[in-house]
C-alpha positions in Angstrom: 14.8 24.7 37.2 17.0 27.5 35.8 15.7 29.3 32.7 18.6 28.0 30.5 17.7 24.4 31.6 14.0 24.9 30.7 15.1 26.4 27.3 17.3 23.3 26.7 14.3 21.0 27.3 12.1 23.0 25.0 14.8 22.9 22.2 15.4 19.2 22.6 11.6 18.4 22.5 11.2 20.7 19.5 14.0 18.9 17.6 12.9 15.4 18.6 9.2 16.1 18.1 8.4 15.0 21.7 5.1 15.9 23.3 3.5 15.4 26.7 0.1 14.7 25.2 -0.7 12.8 22.0 -3.1 14.7 19.6 -6.6 13.2 19.5 -7.7 11.6 16.2 -9.8 14.1 14.2 -12.0 14.3 11.2 -11.5 17.5 9.2 -14.8 17.9 7.2 -13.3 20.4 4.8 -10.0 21.8 5.9 -6.7 20.2 4.7 -4.3 20.7 7.6 -0.7 21.6 6.8 0.6 19.3 9.5 0.0 15.5 9.6 -0.2 15.6 13.4 -3.4 17.8 13.2 -5.2 14.6 12.1 -4.1 12.8 15.2 -3.8 9.4 13.4 0.0 9.0 13.9 2.3 11.2 15.9 5.9 11.4 17.0 6.5 11.0 20.7 10.2 11.1 21.7 12.0 8.7 19.5 8.9 6.7 18.4 6.1 7.0 15.8 2.8 6.0 17.4 -0.8 5.7 16.4 -3.5 7.7 18.0 -6.0 6.5 20.5 -8.6 4.1 19.0 -6.7 4.1 15.7 -6.6 0.5 14.3 -3.5 -0.7 12.6 -4.0 -3.3 9.9 -2.0 -5.2 7.2 -2.8 -7.0 3.9 -2.4 -10.6 3.0 -0.5 -9.5 -0.1 0.3 -5.8 -0.4 1.1 -3.5 -3.3 4.8 -3.2 -4.1 6.3 0.3 -3.8 10.0 0.2 -4.3 10.6 -2.2 -1.3 9.1 0.4 1.1 7.5 -0.9 4.2 4.1 0.4 5.2 2.2 1.3 8.4 -1.6 1.2 7.6 -4.3 2.6 9.9 -8.1 3.0 10.0 -10.1 5.4 12.3 -13.7 6.4 12.5 -15.5 8.9 14.8 -17.2 7.3 17.7 -20.4 5.5 16.9 -19.7 5.1 13.2 -19.2 1.7 11.5 -18.1 0.3 8.1 -20.5 -2.1 6.4 -19.0 -5.4 5.2 -19.0 -5.9 1.4 -17.8 -9.2 -0.1 -16.0 -8.3 -3.2 -15.3 -4.6 -2.7 -13.6 -2.4 -0.1 -15.5 -2.1 3.1 -18.3 0.5 2.9 -16.7 3.2 5.2 -18.9 5.9 6.6 -18.3 9.7 6.3 -15.7 10.7 8.8 -13.4 7.7 8.2 -9.7 8.5 8.0 -7.3 5.9 6.4 -3.5 6.4 6.5 -0.5 4.7 5.0 3.0 5.6 6.1 5.9 4.6 3.9 9.2 3.9 5.5 12.5 2.0 5.1 14.9 0.4 7.5 17.9 2.6 8.2 21.4 1.4 7.3 23.4 4.0 9.1 24.6 5.7 5.8 23.0 9.0 4.8 20.7 8.6 1.8 20.8 4.8 2.0 17.9 2.6 3.0 17.5 -1.2 3.4 15.1 -3.9 2.5 13.7 -5.6 5.5 10.9 -7.5 7.2 8.2 -4.9 8.1 7.0 -7.1 11.0 10.4 -7.0 12.6 10.3 -3.2 12.8 6.6 -2.6 13.6 5.8 -3.3 17.3 2.5 -4.6 18.4 0.0 -1.8 18.1 1.8 0.1 15.4 4.8 1.7 17.1 8.0 2.4 15.1 11.4 3.1 16.6 12.6 6.2 14.6 16.2 5.3 15.3 15.7 2.2 13.1 13.5 3.6 10.3 13.5 6.3 7.7 10.0 7.8 7.2 9.3 9.0 3.7 5.6 10.0 3.4 2.1 9.4 4.9 -0.9 9.3 2.6 -4.3 10.1 3.9 -7.7 9.1 2.5 -10.6 10.9 4.2 -14.2 10.3 3.6 -16.1 13.6 3.4 -19.7 14.4 2.6 -19.0 14.8 -1.1 -16.7 11.8 -1.3 -13.1 10.7 -0.6 -10.1 13.0 -0.7 -6.5 11.9 -1.0 -3.8 14.0 0.7 0.0 13.2 0.6 2.3 14.4 3.5 6.1 14.5 3.3 8.1 13.7 6.4 10.8 16.2 7.4 14.4 15.0 7.5 14.5 15.1 11.3 11.3 12.9 11.3 9.6 15.3 13.7 6.5 16.1 11.5 5.1 15.5 8.0 3.9 18.4 5.9 1.1 18.5 3.3 2.8 18.2 -0.1 0.1 18.4 -2.8 2.6 18.6 -5.7 4.4 15.4 -4.8 8.1 15.0 -4.6 11.1 13.0 -5.8 13.3 11.5 -3.1 16.7 10.2 -4.2 17.6 7.1 -2.3 20.1 4.2 -2.4 18.6 0.8 -1.8 21.0 -1.6 0.0 20.6 -5.3 -0.5 21.6 -8.1 1.9 24.2 -9.2 -0.6 25.9 -5.8 -0.4 24.6 -4.6 -3.7 23.6 -0.9 -3.9 21.0 0.5 -6.2 20.3 4.2 -6.7 16.7 5.1 -7.5 14.2 8.0 -7.2 11.3 7.3 -4.8 8.4 9.2 -6.4 5.9 10.6 -4.0 2.6 11.2 -6.0 0.8 14.5 -6.2 -2.9 14.7 -5.4 -3.9 14.0 -9.0 -1.8 10.9 -9.2 -3.3 9.7 -5.9 -6.7 10.2 -7.4 -5.8 8.4 -10.7 -4.9 5.2 -8.8 -7.7 5.4 -6.2 -10.5 5.5 -8.9 -11.2 1.8 -9.4 -14.5 2.5 -11.3 -13.9 4.1 -14.7 -17.6 4.9 -15.0 -17.8 7.2 -11.9 -14.1 8.1 -11.5 -14.8 8.5 -7.8 -11.9 8.2 -5.4 -12.2 5.2 -3.1 -10.1 2.9 -0.9 -8.6 -0.1 -2.8 -6.7 -2.0 -0.1 -9.1 -2.7 2.7 -11.2 -5.4 1.0 -12.3 -8.5 3.0 -10.0 -10.8 1.0 -7.0 -8.7 1.8 -7.9 -8.1 5.5 -8.9 -11.6 6.3 -5.7 -12.6 8.2 -4.2 -12.6 11.7 -2.5 -9.5 13.2 -0.5 -9.0 16.4 -2.3 -6.5 18.5 -1.2 -5.3 22.0 -3.6 -7.7 23.6 -2.5 -10.7 21.4 -3.0 -12.1 17.9 -6.4 -11.8 16.4 -8.1 -12.0 13.0 -8.4 -8.5 11.6 -12.0 -8.7 10.5 -12.9 -10.0 14.0 -10.9 -7.2 15.6 -12.6 -4.5 13.5 -16.0 -5.8 14.5 -15.0 -6.1 18.2 -13.8 -2.4 18.4 -17.0 -1.3 16.7 -15.6 -0.3 13.3 -17.3 -3.1 11.3 -20.7 -4.6 11.1 -22.2 -7.4 9.0 -19.0 -9.4 8.6 -19.2 -13.2 8.6 -16.9 -15.5 10.5 -13.4 -15.3 9.0 -13.7 -18.9 7.8 -16.7 -17.9 5.6 -15.1 -14.7 4.2 -12.8 -14.7 1.1 -9.1 -14.8 1.8 -6.2 -14.0 -0.5 -2.9 -15.9 -0.3 0.3 -14.4 1.0 2.4 -14.1 -2.1 5.6 -14.7 -0.1 4.4 -17.9 1.6 6.2 -20.6 -0.4 4.1 -23.3 1.3 1.0 -22.0 -0.3 -0.2 -23.1 -3.8 1.6 -21.2 -6.6 -1.7 -20.4 -8.3 -3.1 -18.7 -5.2 0.1 -16.7 -4.6 0.4 -15.5 -8.2 -3.2 -14.5 -8.5 -3.1 -12.7 -5.1 0.0 -10.7 -6.3 -1.7 -9.7 -9.6 -4.8 -8.8 -7.6 -3.0 -6.5 -5.2 -0.7 -4.9 -7.8 -2.9 -4.8 -10.9 -6.6 -5.5 -10.5 -7.6 -2.0 -9.2 -7.0 -0.9 -12.9 -7.3 -4.2 -14.7 -10.9 -5.2 -14.1 -14.1 -5.2 -16.0 -14.9 -1.6 -14.7 -11.3 -0.4 -13.9 -9.4 2.4 -15.7 -7.7 -0.3 -17.8 -11.0 -2.0 -18.8 -10.4 -1.2 -22.5 -7.3 -3.4 -22.4 -9.5 -6.5 -22.1 -7.0 -7.8 -19.5 -8.8 -8.5 -16.2 -6.5 -9.5 -13.3 -9.0 -9.6 -10.4 -9.3 -13.0 -8.6 -12.7 -13.8 -10.1 -11.5 -13.9 -13.7 -11.3 -17.5 -14.9 -8.3 -18.8 -17.0 -8.8 -17.7 -20.6 -8.3 -14.6 -22.8 -9.6 -12.2 -20.2 -6.8 -13.3 -17.9 -4.4 -12.8 -20.7 -3.9 -16.4 -21.9 -3.0 -16.1 -25.7 -4.7 -12.7 -25.8 -3.2 -10.2 -28.2 -2.7 -6.7 -26.8 -5.2 -4.0 -27.7 -3.3 -0.8 -27.2 0.1 -1.5 -25.5 2.3 0.2 -28.0 6.0 -0.2 -27.2 4.9 -2.0 -24.1 4.6 -5.3 -26.0 8.3 -5.7 -26.3 7.5 -7.2 -29.7 5.6 -10.0 -28.0 2.3 -11.3 -29.4 0.3 -12.3 -26.3 -0.2 -11.0 -22.8 0.5 -14.5 -21.4 1.9 -17.4 -23.3 1.4 -20.6 -21.2 4.6 -22.3 -20.3 6.7 -19.4 -21.9 7.1 -16.4 -19.6 9.8 -14.8 -21.7 7.3 -14.5 -24.6 4.6 -13.0 -22.3 3.9 -9.2 -22.4 2.7 -9.3 -18.8 6.2 -10.4 -17.5 8.0 -8.0 -19.9 6.1 -5.0 -18.5 6.6 -6.1 -14.9 10.4 -6.5 -15.4 10.8 -3.0 -16.8 11.2 0.6 -15.6 10.9 2.5 -18.8 7.9 4.8 -18.5 6.4 3.8 -21.8 6.7 0.1 -21.1 6.5 -0.6 -17.4 3.4 -1.8 -15.4 2.1 -0.5 -13.1 2.6 2.9 -14.7 2.8 4.7 -11.3 4.0 3.7 -7.9 7.4 2.3 -8.5 10.8 3.2 -9.9 12.4 -0.2 -9.3 11.7 -3.8 -10.5 10.2 -6.1 -7.8 12.7 -8.9 -8.4 10.9 -11.4 -6.2 7.4 -10.6 -7.7 8.7 -11.0 -11.2 10.2 -14.4 -10.3 6.8 -15.4 -8.8 4.9 -14.5 -12.0 7.6 -16.1 -14.1 7.2 -19.4 -12.2 3.4 -19.2 -12.5 3.4 -18.6 -16.2 5.9 -21.4 -16.7 3.6 -23.8 -14.8 0.6 -23.1 -17.1 -0.4 -25.8 -19.6 -1.3 -25.2 -23.2 0.0 -23.1 -26.0 -1.0 -20.3 -28.4 -0.6 -22.2 -31.6 2.0 -21.3 -34.3 
């Protein structure tokens, strides 16, 4: 091959991010690599984003809303290490575990514009993404080291060839295109490392960083793997990543919030669990609010029914109670969800847009509740 032909191949591969060999998954015990590819969890090969060897892709029954972004989630552990099953908490992952979450949108063909789509229609079995169809934004890493978990955000280059460590966060101006032709400009806010830590500290007593998504009730669902469809808990056990798990039928399982055939109560409680309960629990950072939105909280004041706010400030919207049964428009909970003002919105971090469908779900649920709060 002439020298100029070899140079052309090198340049094309450099621009497209292609590689003859995929990087092996690695655990970095102390170093924080500048390049995401140095972790070997996900990598660009030609025009595709692929997961590394023995990296397991997973999904959640009801995920956290992040400005309509779609997410590719992965788990990897060094050979011979296993997570221990825990019923009501995230799995007990060993030192060496690397968890990633890649945020992306469907492409619309217009620069700076992204779409809202079905993530399963874009994610091939095994976790492959066609880069001609998606716009990668960021990949967040949680790594379990000897002294605890660390959170590291990586920002994808415009050409989608690599993601770079971006500890200070970033603001990405985007235009969200709806199926009805409506366009909404918004700022996608990529968190800095401190903001990552503030959300991933579900215990206000220890303030230790920890995973919040991979709990049995979120993981207990089927997923399409290259070899066929299988329950995720069973799959994690089969590949040697999980021990002590019961049969899926005996494990807790959250509803899919978008499954209109499922009971409304289960869908609404799953949505509040995924989006709110990592803070709003008896031990969470929002424990002083007295509002506990985890699935074990029974109906009553702790769930917000007829409960006056403790320290919501302007976030009350001049409403008296967190939840007024049968009256969503008088409920502080719905007011804060249907809001993007920094001093009023909930959650406080993680979104710049209103989740219209989520708001309508909680509106319908509150409207279905019996009782009243008196005069």
